[in-house]
Residue, then its C-alpha position, 0 to 999 in steps of 0.5 A: x043848013x043847020x049846024x046841028x043838022x049837019x051833024x044829026x048827019x055825021x054823026x051816025x057815020x061816026x058812030x059806024x066808023x068807031x064800031x068798024x075801028x080796029x085801033x084803039x087809039x083811032x076809036x078813041x079819037x072818032x069817039x071825042x070827035x062825036x061828042x064835041x059835035x053833040x049839043x051840051x046837054x047831050x055830051x057825056x063824061x070820058x073817063x081818064x082809062x077808056x077801055x073798048x068796052x066803055x068804046x061800045x058803051x059810049x056808043x050806045x048812050x050816043x046812038x039813043x041820044x041821037x036819036x031824040x035829036 
């Protein structure tokens, strides 16, 4: 199975986990994990200060990109 196929099935689950996580540090960790699994052209730039609102916005952007994979 191709790496992108594996990542394509893992990413939606990680996005859901991130949405459901209450601990901001854990959410940031999951967000970085998701970003590392995306193809380089789909990666999002991470600011130095990551807020809960930013995470929600980033997850929305990632969800849109994943549907295009």
